[in-house]
C-alpha positions as CSV (number, residue, x, y, z in Angstrom):
1,M,5.5,-42.7,17.7
2,P,5.6,-39.5,19.6
3,E,4.5,-36.4,17.8
4,T,7.4,-34.1,16.5
5,T,7.2,-30.7,18.5
6,A,8.4,-27.4,17.2
7,H,11.5,-25.7,18.7
8,V,12.3,-22.1,19.0
9,T,15.4,-20.2,19.7
10,A,15.9,-17.5,22.4
11,A,15.7,-14.9,19.7
12,E,12.4,-16.2,18.6
13,I,11.1,-16.3,22.2
14,S,11.9,-12.7,22.5
15,R,10.0,-11.9,19.4
16,I,7.0,-14.0,20.5
17,A,7.0,-12.2,24.0
18,G,7.7,-8.9,22.5
19,V,10.7,-8.4,24.8
20,T,14.4,-8.0,24.3
21,R,16.9,-10.9,24.1
22,A,18.4,-9.7,27.4
23,T,15.0,-10.2,29.1
24,V,14.8,-13.9,27.8
25,S,18.3,-14.4,29.3
26,N,17.2,-13.0,32.6
27,W,14.1,-15.2,32.7
28,R,16.3,-18.3,32.2
29,R,18.5,-17.3,35.1
30,R,15.9,-16.1,37.5
31,H,13.0,-18.4,37.0
32,A,13.5,-22.2,38.0
33,D,10.3,-23.0,36.0
34,F,11.4,-21.5,32.8
35,P,11.5,-24.4,30.1
36,A,14.6,-26.3,30.0
37,P,16.4,-26.8,26.5
38,T,15.2,-29.6,24.5
39,G,17.6,-29.4,21.7
40,G,20.4,-27.4,20.1
41,T,23.7,-26.8,21.8
42,D,24.9,-25.1,25.0
43,T,25.5,-21.9,23.1
44,S,22.5,-22.1,20.9
45,P,19.8,-23.9,22.8
46,L,16.3,-24.7,21.4
47,Y,13.1,-24.7,23.4
48,D,9.8,-26.6,23.1
49,L,7.3,-24.0,21.5
50,G,4.4,-25.5,23.5
51,A,6.2,-25.3,26.8
52,V,7.3,-21.7,26.1
53,R,3.8,-20.6,25.2
54,A,2.4,-22.2,28.4
55,W,4.9,-20.5,30.6
56,L,4.5,-17.1,29.0
57,G,0.7,-17.6,29.5
58,S,1.2,-18.4,33.1
59,R,3.1,-15.3,33.6
60,G,0.6,-13.1,31.8
61,H,2.9,-12.2,28.7
62,T,0.6,-11.7,25.9
63,Q,2.0,-12.2,22.4
64,V,2.9,-8.7,21.1
65,A,5.5,-9.6,18.4
66,D,5.6,-7.7,15.1
67,P,3.0,-9.5,12.9
68,R,5.7,-10.2,10.2
69,E,8.1,-11.6,12.8
70,E,5.3,-13.9,14.2
71,L,4.4,-15.2,10.7
72,R,8.0,-15.7,9.8
73,T,8.5,-17.8,12.9
74,A,5.4,-19.8,12.4
75,V,6.4,-20.5,8.8
76,R,9.8,-21.6,9.9
77,L,8.5,-24.1,12.5
78,Q,6.1,-25.7,10.3
79,T,7.1,-28.1,7.6
80,S,6.8,-26.4,4.3
81,D,6.1,-27.6,0.8
82,P,5.1,-26.0,-2.6
83,D,1.4,-26.9,-2.0
84,S,1.1,-25.4,1.4
85,T,2.9,-22.3,0.3
86,T,0.5,-22.0,-2.6
87,G,-2.5,-22.4,-0.3
88,R,-1.1,-19.8,2.2
89,I,-0.7,-17.3,-0.7
90,A,-4.2,-17.9,-2.0
91,F,-5.6,-17.5,1.7
92,V,-4.0,-14.0,1.7
93,L,-6.3,-13.0,-1.1
94,T,-9.5,-14.1,0.9
95,L,-8.2,-12.5,4.1
96,A,-7.3,-9.2,2.4
97,R,-10.9,-8.9,1.0
98,R,-12.6,-9.3,4.3
99,S,-13.7,-6.5,6.7
100,P,-12.1,-6.2,10.2
101,D,-15.2,-7.8,11.7
102,E,-15.1,-10.7,9.5
103,T,-11.4,-11.2,10.1
104,A,-11.8,-11.0,13.9
105,A,-14.7,-13.6,13.6
106,L,-12.1,-16.1,11.9
107,A,-9.7,-15.6,14.7
108,D,-12.4,-16.9,17.1
109,L,-12.6,-20.3,15.4
110,T,-10.7,-23.4,16.7
111,D,-7.7,-24.8,14.8
112,A,-9.7,-27.3,13.1
113,E,-12.5,-25.0,12.1
114,L,-10.0,-22.4,10.8
115,A,-8.1,-25.1,8.8
116,A,-11.4,-26.4,7.3
117,R,-12.7,-22.9,6.5
118,A,-9.3,-21.8,4.8
119,S,-9.3,-25.0,2.8
120,E,-12.8,-24.4,1.6
121,E,-12.3,-20.8,0.7
122,V,-8.9,-21.3,-1.0
123,A,-10.1,-24.2,-3.2
124,G,-12.1,-21.9,-5.4
125,L,-9.1,-19.6,-6.1
126,L,-6.4,-22.2,-6.9
127,A,-7.4,-22.5,-10.6
128,S,-6.6,-18.8,-11.0
129,L,-3.2,-19.1,-9.8
130,P,-0.2,-20.2,-11.9
131,G,1.1,-23.8,-11.5
132,P,-0.5,-27.2,-10.8
133,A,-3.3,-27.3,-8.5
134,P,-2.3,-28.5,-5.1
135,A,-3.9,-31.6,-3.4
136,S,-7.1,-30.9,-1.3
137,P,-7.7,-30.4,1.5
138,L,-4.8,-27.9,1.8
139,F,-4.8,-27.4,5.5
140,S,-5.2,-29.5,8.6
141,V,-5.3,-28.9,12.4
142,P,-1.5,-28.4,12.8
143,D,-1.6,-25.5,10.4
144,G,-3.8,-23.6,12.9
145,T,-0.8,-21.7,14.4
146,T,0.4,-20.6,10.9
147,L,-2.9,-19.7,9.7
148,R,-3.5,-17.5,12.9
149,A,-0.2,-15.8,12.3
150,L,-1.1,-15.3,8.6
151,L,-4.5,-13.7,9.6
152,R,-2.9,-11.3,12.0
153,C,-0.2,-10.2,9.7
154,V,-2.8,-9.5,7.0
155,R,-5.1,-7.7,9.4
156,E,-2.3,-5.5,10.9
157,A,0.5,-5.3,8.4
158,G,-1.4,-5.7,5.1
159,G,-1.6,-8.4,2.2
160,P,1.6,-7.4,0.5
161,A,3.6,-7.7,3.6
162,A,2.2,-11.2,4.3
163,L,3.0,-12.2,0.8
164,T,6.6,-11.1,1.3
165,V,7.0,-13.2,4.3
166,L,5.5,-16.3,2.7
167,A,8.0,-16.0,-0.2
168,E,11.1,-15.3,1.7
169,R,12.0,-19.0,2.4
170,E,12.2,-19.9,-1.3
171,L,14.0,-16.6,-2.3
172,E,16.8,-16.8,0.3
173,D,19.4,-17.4,-2.5
174,S,17.8,-14.8,-5.0
175,A,20.6,-12.4,-4.7
176,A,23.2,-14.9,-5.8
177,T,21.3,-15.5,-9.1
178,G,21.2,-12.0,-10.0
179,V,17.4,-11.5,-9.2
180,Y,16.6,-8.4,-7.2
181,G,13.4,-6.7,-6.1
182,T,12.2,-3.4,-7.5
183,P,11.5,-0.6,-4.9
184,E,8.3,1.0,-5.1
185,P,9.6,4.5,-6.1
186,L,11.6,3.0,-9.0
187,A,8.6,1.0,-10.1
188,Q,6.5,4.2,-10.2
189,L,9.2,6.1,-12.2
190,V,9.3,3.2,-14.6
191,A,5.6,3.3,-15.1
192,A,5.5,7.1,-15.5
193,L,8.0,6.8,-18.4
194,L,5.4,4.9,-20.4
195,P,2.8,7.0,-22.5
196,A,-0.6,7.6,-20.9
197,G,-3.3,5.2,-21.8
198,V,-1.5,2.0,-22.4
199,A,-4.0,-0.9,-22.0
200,R,-1.9,-4.0,-22.0
201,V,1.5,-4.3,-20.2
202,L,3.8,-7.4,-20.1
203,D,6.5,-8.0,-17.6
204,P,8.4,-11.3,-18.6
205,A,10.4,-11.4,-15.5
206,C,7.8,-10.0,-13.1
207,G,9.1,-11.1,-9.6
208,S,6.6,-9.8,-7.1
209,G,4.7,-7.8,-9.7
210,A,5.9,-4.3,-8.4
211,L,6.3,-2.9,-12.0
212,L,2.9,-4.3,-13.1
213,A,1.3,-2.9,-10.0
214,A,2.7,0.6,-10.7
215,A,1.4,0.4,-14.4
216,A,-2.0,-0.6,-13.1
217,G,-1.9,2.5,-10.9
218,R,-1.7,4.6,-14.0
219,G,-4.7,3.0,-15.7
220,T,-3.5,-0.2,-17.4
221,T,-6.5,-2.8,-17.6
222,E,-4.5,-5.8,-18.6
223,L,-1.5,-7.1,-16.8
224,L,0.5,-10.1,-18.0
225,G,3.4,-11.6,-16.2
226,Q,5.8,-14.5,-16.2
227,D,8.5,-15.7,-13.7
228,S,10.6,-18.7,-13.5
229,V,10.2,-19.0,-9.8
230,P,6.8,-20.3,-9.1
231,V,6.2,-18.7,-5.6
232,Q,7.1,-15.4,-7.4
233,A,4.5,-15.8,-10.1
234,Q,1.8,-16.8,-7.4
235,R,2.7,-14.0,-5.3
236,A,2.4,-11.5,-8.1
237,A,-0.9,-13.1,-9.1
238,V,-2.4,-12.4,-5.7
239,G,-0.6,-9.2,-5.0
240,L,-1.9,-7.7,-8.4
241,R,-5.5,-8.7,-7.7
242,L,-5.2,-6.8,-4.4
243,A,-3.5,-3.7,-6.0
244,A,-5.6,-3.6,-9.2
245,P,-8.9,-5.4,-8.5
246,R,-10.4,-4.2,-11.7
247,A,-7.6,-5.3,-13.9
248,E,-7.3,-8.5,-15.9
249,V,-4.4,-10.4,-14.6
250,T,-2.7,-13.3,-16.5
251,M,0.3,-14.9,-14.7
252,R,2.4,-17.8,-15.9
253,I,5.3,-19.8,-14.5
254,G,8.5,-20.5,-16.6
255,D,11.8,-19.0,-18.1
256,S,10.7,-16.4,-20.5
257,L,13.8,-16.7,-22.7
258,R,13.6,-20.5,-23.2
259,A,9.8,-21.1,-22.7
260,D,8.1,-17.9,-23.6
261,A,4.5,-18.3,-22.2
262,F,3.2,-15.4,-24.4
263,D,4.9,-16.5,-27.7
264,G,3.2,-14.4,-30.5
265,L,1.5,-12.0,-28.1
266,T,2.3,-8.1,-28.6
267,A,1.6,-5.7,-25.8
268,D,1.3,-1.8,-25.8
269,A,4.1,-1.7,-23.3
270,V,6.7,-4.0,-21.7
271,V,8.5,-3.3,-18.4
272,C,11.0,-5.6,-17.0
273,N,13.9,-5.7,-14.3
274,P,15.6,-9.0,-15.6
275,P,18.2,-11.2,-14.0
276,Y,21.7,-9.7,-14.2
277,G,24.9,-11.5,-15.3
278,D,23.3,-14.8,-16.1
279,R,25.7,-16.8,-18.3
280,D,23.2,-19.7,-18.4
281,W,20.4,-17.9,-20.1
282,G,20.2,-20.3,-23.2
283,H,22.9,-18.9,-25.6
284,D,23.4,-22.2,-27.3
285,E,20.0,-23.5,-27.8
286,L,18.6,-20.1,-28.8
287,A,21.3,-19.2,-31.3
288,Y,18.8,-19.1,-34.2
289,D,15.8,-17.6,-32.3
290,P,13.9,-15.1,-34.5
291,R,13.9,-12.7,-31.6
292,W,17.3,-11.6,-32.1
293,A,16.6,-9.0,-34.8
294,Y,19.5,-6.9,-33.8
295,G,22.1,-9.6,-33.5
296,V,22.7,-12.7,-31.5
297,P,23.7,-11.7,-27.9
298,G,26.9,-13.0,-26.6
299,R,27.2,-15.6,-23.8
300,S,27.8,-12.8,-21.3
301,E,25.1,-10.6,-22.7
302,S,21.9,-12.0,-21.2
303,E,20.7,-8.4,-20.6
304,L,20.8,-7.7,-24.4
305,A,18.7,-10.9,-24.9
306,W,16.2,-9.5,-22.5
307,V,16.1,-6.2,-24.5
308,Q,15.4,-8.0,-27.6
309,H,12.8,-10.3,-26.0
310,C,10.9,-7.3,-24.9
311,L,11.2,-5.4,-28.2
312,A,9.7,-8.7,-29.9
313,H,6.6,-8.4,-27.6
314,L,5.7,-4.9,-28.7
315,V,3.3,-3.6,-31.0
316,P,4.8,-1.2,-33.7
317,G,5.4,2.0,-31.9
318,G,5.1,0.2,-28.5
319,W,7.4,1.1,-25.7
320,A,9.5,-0.8,-23.2
321,V,11.4,0.2,-20.0
322,L,14.0,-2.1,-18.6
323,I,16.2,-1.8,-15.5
324,L,19.7,-2.8,-16.4
325,P,23.1,-2.9,-14.9
326,P,25.6,-0.2,-16.1
327,A,27.9,-2.7,-17.8
328,T,25.3,-3.4,-20.5
329,A,25.9,0.1,-21.9
330,S,29.6,-0.4,-22.3
331,R,30.7,-4.1,-22.5
332,A,32.8,-4.7,-25.5
333,S,31.0,-7.9,-26.1
334,G,27.7,-6.2,-26.7
335,R,29.0,-3.5,-28.9
336,R,27.6,-4.9,-32.1
337,V,24.1,-5.4,-30.7
338,R,24.0,-2.0,-29.2
339,A,25.2,-0.5,-32.6
340,E,22.1,-2.1,-34.3
341,L,19.7,-1.2,-31.6
342,V,21.0,2.5,-32.0
343,R,21.1,2.5,-35.7
344,G,17.6,1.0,-35.9
345,G,16.1,3.6,-33.7
346,A,15.0,1.2,-31.0
347,V,16.9,3.0,-28.2
348,R,15.2,6.4,-27.2
349,A,16.8,7.1,-23.8
350,V,19.3,5.7,-21.2
351,L,18.9,7.2,-17.7
352,A,21.5,6.6,-15.0
353,L,20.3,6.2,-11.5
354,P,22.4,6.9,-8.3
355,A,24.0,4.0,-6.4
356,G,21.7,2.8,-3.7
357,A,18.5,3.5,-5.7
358,A,18.0,-0.1,-6.1
359,P,19.6,-3.5,-5.3
360,P,22.4,-4.2,-5.9
361,L,22.9,-1.0,-3.8
362,H,26.6,-0.5,-4.7
363,V,25.7,-0.1,-8.3
364,G,24.2,2.8,-10.1
365,L,21.6,1.0,-12.4
366,H,20.4,2.3,-15.8
367,L,16.9,2.7,-17.2
368,W,16.7,1.8,-20.9
369,V,13.8,3.3,-22.7
370,L,13.1,1.5,-26.0
371,Q,10.4,1.9,-28.7
372,R,9.7,-0.6,-31.4
373,P,10.2,0.9,-34.9
374,E,7.1,1.4,-37.0
375,P,7.3,0.6,-40.7
376,G,7.4,4.0,-42.6
377,G,7.6,5.8,-39.2
378,P,9.6,8.9,-38.4
379,E,13.3,8.8,-38.3
380,R,14.9,8.9,-34.8
381,R,18.0,10.9,-35.1
382,S,19.0,11.2,-31.4
383,V,18.9,9.5,-28.1
384,L,18.5,11.2,-24.8
385,F,20.9,10.6,-22.1
386,V,20.2,11.7,-18.5
387,D,22.7,11.3,-15.5
388,T,20.8,11.5,-12.3
389,A,23.7,9.6,-10.6
390,G,25.8,12.7,-11.1
391,A,23.5,15.1,-9.3
392,S,24.7,16.6,-5.9
393,A,23.7,15.2,-2.6
394,S,21.2,17.7,-2.1
395,E,19.4,16.8,-5.3
396,A,19.8,13.0,-5.5
397,G,20.3,12.0,-2.0
398,E,22.7,11.8,0.9
399,R,25.5,9.4,1.7
400,T,24.7,7.3,4.7
401,P,26.9,4.8,6.6
402,G,26.6,1.2,5.3
403,G,26.2,-1.8,7.6
404,P,29.0,-3.7,9.2
405,R,29.0,-6.5,6.5
406,T,30.3,-4.2,3.7
407,G,31.4,-0.9,5.2
408,A,30.2,0.7,2.0
409,S,28.0,3.8,1.8
410,R,24.2,3.7,0.9
411,V,22.4,6.7,-0.6
412,S,19.1,7.9,0.7
413,V,17.6,9.0,-2.6
414,D,15.2,11.9,-2.9
415,W,12.8,10.0,-5.1
416,A,10.3,12.9,-5.5
417,G,13.0,15.3,-6.7
418,L,14.7,12.7,-9.0
419,T,11.5,11.6,-10.5
420,A,10.2,15.2,-11.1
421,R,13.6,16.2,-13.0
422,T,13.6,13.0,-15.0
423,L,10.0,13.2,-16.2
424,A,10.4,16.9,-17.0
425,Q,13.5,16.0,-19.2
426,W,11.8,13.0,-20.7
427,G,8.7,14.9,-21.4
428,A,10.7,17.8,-23.2
429,F,12.5,15.2,-25.4
430,T,9.3,13.2,-26.4
431,A,7.5,16.6,-27.1
432,D,10.3,17.8,-29.6
433,P,13.7,15.7,-29.7
434,D,15.1,18.2,-32.2
435,R,14.6,21.2,-29.8
436,F,15.6,19.6,-26.5
437,T,17.6,22.0,-24.5
438,A,20.6,20.3,-22.8
439,D,21.3,20.6,-19.1
440,P,25.0,20.4,-19.0
441,G,26.3,17.6,-16.9
442,T,22.8,16.1,-16.3
443,A,21.0,15.7,-19.6
444,R,21.8,15.8,-23.3
445,T,20.6,14.4,-26.6
446,V,23.2,13.0,-28.8
447,P,23.0,12.3,-32.5
448,V,22.7,8.7,-33.5
449,V,25.7,9.1,-35.9
450,D,27.9,10.2,-33.2
451,L,27.1,7.2,-31.0
452,L,28.0,4.6,-33.7
453,D,31.9,4.7,-33.1
454,D,34.2,1.9,-32.0
455,L,32.8,1.6,-28.6
456,V,29.1,2.4,-29.0
457,D,29.2,3.5,-25.3
458,L,25.7,4.3,-24.1
459,T,26.8,5.3,-20.5
460,P,25.0,8.5,-19.5
461,A,28.0,9.9,-17.6
462,R,30.2,9.7,-20.6
463,Q,27.5,11.4,-23.0
464,V,26.4,14.2,-20.6
465,R,30.0,15.3,-19.7
466,I,30.4,19.0,-19.8
467,S,32.7,20.4,-22.3
468,R,35.1,23.2,-21.4
469,T,33.6,25.3,-24.1
470,E,30.0,25.0,-22.5
471,V,31.1,26.8,-19.3
472,D,30.3,30.4,-18.9
473,P,33.1,31.7,-16.6
474,A,31.1,34.7,-15.4
475,E,28.2,32.5,-14.5
476,L,30.3,30.0,-12.6
477,S,32.0,32.8,-10.8
478,A,28.8,34.2,-9.7
479,R,27.4,30.8,-8.5
480,T,30.7,30.2,-6.5
481,E,30.2,33.5,-4.9
482,T,26.7,32.8,-4.0
483,G,27.6,29.4,-2.6
484,R,30.4,31.1,-0.5
485,R,28.1,33.5,0.9
486,E,25.5,31.0,1.9
487,L,28.2,28.7,3.3
488,T,29.4,31.6,5.5
489,E,26.0,32.2,6.8
490,A,25.3,28.6,7.6
491,A,28.6,28.2,9.4
492,R,27.7,31.2,11.7
493,A,24.4,29.6,12.2
494,L,26.0,26.4,13.2
495,L,28.4,28.0,15.5
496,D,25.4,29.7,17.3
497,A,23.7,26.1,17.7
498,A,26.9,24.7,19.0
499,D,26.8,27.1,22.0
500,L,26.2,24.3,24.7
501,T,27.0,26.2,27.8
502,G,25.1,25.5,30.8
503,W,24.8,21.7,30.2
504,T,25.9,20.0,33.3
505,A,26.8,16.5,34.6
506,P,24.4,14.9,37.2
507,G,27.1,14.1,39.7
508,G,29.1,10.9,40.2
509,S,26.7,8.7,38.5
510,V,24.2,8.9,35.6
511,R,20.6,9.8,36.5
512,E,18.0,7.1,36.7
513,W,14.1,7.2,36.6
514,R,11.1,5.1,36.3
515,T,9.9,4.4,32.9
516,A,6.7,3.3,31.1
517,T,6.3,1.8,27.6
518,A,4.5,3.7,24.9
519,S,1.8,1.0,25.1
520,D,1.3,1.6,28.7
521,L,1.0,5.6,28.1
522,A,-1.4,4.8,25.5
523,R,-3.7,2.7,27.6
524,G,-3.5,5.5,30.3
525,G,-4.7,8.0,27.7
526,A,-1.4,10.0,27.8
527,L,-0.8,9.5,24.1
528,A,-2.3,7.7,21.0
529,L,-0.4,5.4,18.6
530,L,-1.3,5.7,15.0
531,R,-0.1,4.2,11.8
532,T,-1.1,3.7,8.1
533,V,-2.5,0.3,7.3
534,P,-2.9,-1.0,3.8
535,D,-6.7,-1.3,3.1
536,T,-8.2,-2.5,-0.1
537,K,-11.7,-1.5,0.9
538,G,-11.2,2.1,0.4
539,P,-13.5,4.0,3.1
540,E,-14.1,7.5,3.3
541,P,-11.0,9.8,3.8
542,E,-10.3,11.0,7.3
543,E,-11.6,14.5,8.0
544,G,-8.9,17.0,6.9
545,A,-7.3,14.8,4.4
546,S,-6.8,16.1,0.9
547,A,-6.3,14.0,-2.3
548,A,-3.3,16.1,-3.1
549,A,-1.8,16.0,0.3
550,P,1.8,14.9,0.2
551,V,3.0,11.9,2.2
552,L,5.7,12.0,4.9
553,T,8.2,9.2,4.5
554,G,10.9,7.7,6.9
555,A,13.5,9.1,4.5
556,D,12.1,12.6,5.1
557,I,12.7,12.2,8.8
558,A,16.2,11.0,8.2
559,R,17.1,13.8,5.9
560,G,15.3,16.4,7.8
561,T,13.1,17.5,4.8
562,G,9.4,18.2,4.5
563,P,6.9,15.6,3.2
564,T,8.2,14.3,-0.3
565,G,6.1,11.1,-0.8
566,D,3.6,10.6,-3.5
567,P,-0.1,9.9,-2.2
568,A,-0.5,7.6,-5.3
569,E,2.0,5.2,-3.6
570,L,-0.3,4.6,-0.8
571,G,-3.0,3.3,-3.1
572,P,-6.3,2.6,-1.2
573,A,-4.6,3.4,2.1
574,T,-4.8,6.9,1.3
575,A,-8.4,7.0,2.5
576,T,-7.4,5.7,5.9
577,A,-3.8,7.4,6.5
578,P,-3.8,9.5,9.6
579,V,-3.3,13.2,9.0
580,I,-0.2,14.8,10.7
581,A,-0.8,17.5,13.1
582,A,1.8,20.0,14.4
583,G,3.1,18.4,17.8
584,D,2.8,14.8,16.6
585,V,6.0,12.8,17.2
586,L,7.0,10.8,14.2
587,V,9.2,7.7,14.5
588,R,10.8,5.8,11.6
589,A,9.5,2.3,11.6
590,I,12.8,0.9,10.1
591,A,15.7,1.2,12.2
592,G,19.2,1.9,10.9
593,G,20.9,4.4,8.5
594,A,22.1,7.9,9.3
595,G,19.9,10.7,10.6
596,P,17.4,11.1,13.4
597,M,15.0,8.2,14.3
598,A,12.3,10.6,15.4
599,R,11.2,14.2,15.2
600,V,8.3,16.6,16.1
601,A,5.9,17.5,13.4
602,D,5.9,21.3,12.6
603,E,3.9,23.5,10.3
604,R,5.4,22.1,7.1
605,D,4.4,18.6,8.2
606,A,0.9,19.5,9.4
607,G,-1.8,18.3,6.9
608,A,0.4,15.8,5.2
609,L,-0.5,11.9,5.3
610,L,1.4,9.5,7.3
611,G,3.6,7.2,5.2
612,P,3.5,3.4,5.8
613,Q,7.0,3.3,7.3
614,I,6.4,5.7,10.1
615,H,4.8,5.3,13.5
616,L,2.8,8.5,14.9
617,L,2.7,9.2,18.5
618,R,0.2,11.8,19.4
619,P,0.7,13.1,23.0
620,D,-1.9,14.7,25.3
621,P,0.0,18.1,25.7
622,A,-1.4,18.4,29.3
623,R,0.5,15.2,30.2
624,L,3.5,14.9,27.7
625,D,5.9,17.4,26.1
626,S,6.3,16.7,22.5
627,W,10.1,17.3,22.2
628,F,10.7,15.4,25.5
629,L,8.9,12.4,24.0
630,A,10.7,12.5,20.6
631,G,14.0,12.9,22.2
632,F,13.7,9.8,24.4
633,V,11.9,7.6,21.8
634,G,14.3,8.4,19.2
635,S,17.4,7.4,21.2
636,A,19.6,4.7,19.9
637,E,19.3,2.6,23.1
638,N,15.6,2.8,23.2
639,V,15.2,2.0,19.5
640,A,17.5,-1.0,19.7
641,G,15.4,-2.4,22.6
642,A,12.2,-2.0,20.7
643,S,13.4,-3.4,17.4
644,T,12.9,-6.9,16.0
645,G,14.4,-8.7,13.1
646,S,17.8,-9.7,11.7
647,T,18.8,-7.8,8.6
648,V,16.0,-5.4,8.7
649,L,15.0,-4.0,12.0
650,H,11.4,-3.1,12.5
651,V,10.5,-0.9,15.6
652,A,7.7,-1.9,17.7
653,P,6.4,1.6,18.9
654,G,4.5,0.1,21.8
655,R,7.9,-1.2,23.4
656,L,9.5,2.2,23.3
657,R,10.2,3.5,26.9
658,V,9.5,6.9,28.3
659,P,10.7,8.3,31.6
660,L,8.0,9.2,34.1
661,L,8.8,12.9,35.0
662,P,6.8,15.9,35.8
663,L,5.6,18.1,32.9
664,D,7.8,21.1,33.9
665,E,10.9,18.9,34.0
666,Q,9.7,17.3,30.6
667,R,9.7,20.8,29.0
668,R,13.1,21.4,30.2
669,Y,14.4,18.3,28.6
670,G,12.3,19.0,25.6
671,E,13.9,22.5,25.1
672,A,17.2,20.6,25.2
673,F,16.2,18.2,22.6
674,R,14.9,21.0,20.3
675,H,18.3,22.5,20.6
676,V,20.0,19.2,19.6
677,H,17.5,19.0,16.6
678,R,18.5,22.5,15.5
679,L,22.2,21.6,15.8
680,R,22.0,18.6,13.6
681,A,19.9,20.4,11.0
682,R,22.3,23.2,10.7
683,A,25.2,21.0,10.6
684,R,23.6,19.1,7.7
685,Q,23.0,22.3,5.9
686,A,26.6,23.5,6.4
687,A,28.0,20.2,5.3
688,R,25.9,20.3,2.0
689,L,26.8,23.8,1.1
690,A,30.4,23.0,1.7
691,E,30.5,20.1,-0.5
692,E,28.5,22.0,-3.3
693,T,30.9,25.1,-3.1
694,A,33.9,23.0,-3.1
695,A,32.8,21.0,-6.2
696,L,32.0,24.4,-8.0
697,L,35.5,25.6,-7.2
698,A,37.3,22.5,-8.1
699,D,35.4,22.2,-11.5
700,G,36.0,25.8,-12.2
701,L,39.8,25.6,-11.7
702,T,40.2,22.2,-13.6
703,G,38.0,23.5,-16.4
704,G,39.9,26.9,-16.9
705,A,36.8,28.9,-15.9
706,L,38.3,30.2,-12.5
707,L,41.6,31.4,-11.9
708,P,43.5,31.0,-8.4
709,T,44.2,34.2,-6.5
710,E,47.4,36.0,-7.3
711,G,50.2,36.3,-4.9
712,P,51.5,33.3,-2.5
713,P,48.9,31.0,-1.5
714,S,47.3,31.1,2.1
715,V,48.2,28.2,4.3
716,T,46.7,27.4,7.6
717,A,49.2,25.9,10.1
718,G,48.6,22.4,11.3
719,P,47.6,19.2,9.9
720,S,43.9,19.6,10.5
721,A,43.6,22.1,7.7
722,D,44.3,19.4,5.1
723,T,43.0,16.2,6.7
724,E,39.8,14.8,7.8
725,P,39.3,14.7,11.6
726,A,40.0,11.3,13.1
């Protein structure tokens, strides 16, 4: 019986070869010896992987695909089962603990030797992973391709990236079940809301382990987690051992509500991002469960079941932070349970996040901060409400166009600012709840007795709403005058930047030039390609780095702000992260969204650490002009040609193309690109100030704190005064 061969699509060939789809189409038309399709259809042909690799090798095309895409393709092409997935996840742990030299030595082994070595090393780790032990040996010769792709992904993209790819196949339908990942900045905020020094933390719906990893980063030494999806629990077990090698990790598989693996255990703190909208959570069989101390949750109130499950696992006085959908705070079916939670003093704070802060992106999620009451403890007379979702775009984030699937808007969240404000308000409240100073429209404490009405609505936007009596007309008038003056200055600066006289057309056709890839230029010494690679070894920091140095993120490039990232988020990679210098060209690693894809580092960026989602191109100033380089590598066409992926587009920096022009001409182009950058920055500033000033004026007029001008209103002729431009 002939051996079944793996098949690949044209898109996968482009990723394997590190070229565009158009290039693969050209190969098919121009080269008679290009492998013929061996399956699929006329519109979606499939090709024999072995024949494709042989053809690419004969043409000298080395494999330069993004390591994540290479691993994703390899996993898809090989028959997968739970045992092989478990083995690959365990192999990530052994690979991530190796030095670069040891990893390189593994790559030199034959497929048979690599499979045997991997099976041997993984065998000793399987007992520490949740779930039944797989059969042994785990790997054979046909696994060689996948193991090599896994090896490269861990070496170049890091262990967490490899774990994400390995879990993808079994998590494809996770969004439909109400299970969502927790972004790193949100996980850090959740962990920061816990008191310092918590030793044991539990996450009963741990997913990938992001919340537990954030807690470990703040000193937690015992991490306990459970998840109903086996691959998630296994992924979390390995990921936490990489992120917190000194912590004790205990991971279990199972539905925490129906089959609590930690029954009877209490923790210092609980963190949780539970499934949302789950009507099959066990309402009937758990009707008399002792965990429902505050009332039996309704069939549609699975979130309130998770709230009480978390409280039941706390020591008296222990804290819990849950990420919940906003409907949990206001649904009529949950009113009685909410009332008992508030009356009993279990709810300490509800914090509203802006839409786009975490999946599902169209919803502004809430953080519920809970504390298990202590017998004879202090009376809790008020609840803190914080509405970060109501902050202005300059404070919470900027609206960016959504993708073609939804047409909705996303928010690029200023996590550094949002976290700082939230923690400041939370710190003031915990220090002295009775003397908390309200921030009208953003933060306010509400007496428990005032919350126990017919609705028991715990929505922050409702509770922090500014009363007409709280507005000082004189202060509002001064703020609007300041805003008007700043807007006028910004508008004048924008007009100056919009002076584009002297820009000419090249003639009857567009100008053409020879180009080279960034990889070619790097090989020739014209520039250096740098990036931040996760590293659990933790070598000495690069000279010039500071432990307190901020981190430049991809969002900073998109928004045009200075470095706002937290160095703690880099973990051990802080020691190896490149230090940004003025003149470096910074390119976002993830394509899409509003804002520029690239910019030139200036004095405010110098000394910052390079974030993990940024590529750094350091040009030789004697051969390349920085602004010329940034302008061309950041163009939409260039980025599209250098990107791989389907829903998330990863930019392969080596594939970005740069025109080969004399240095004098480069500088002329560079000055033009600098002007474009200045125009974009001033337009963004003017738009922000216009929105802020308009909001102040509208609120003042509707609240009675401002009066319209006397006399007939001033009207500008033409429809453009009252309508958006087409």
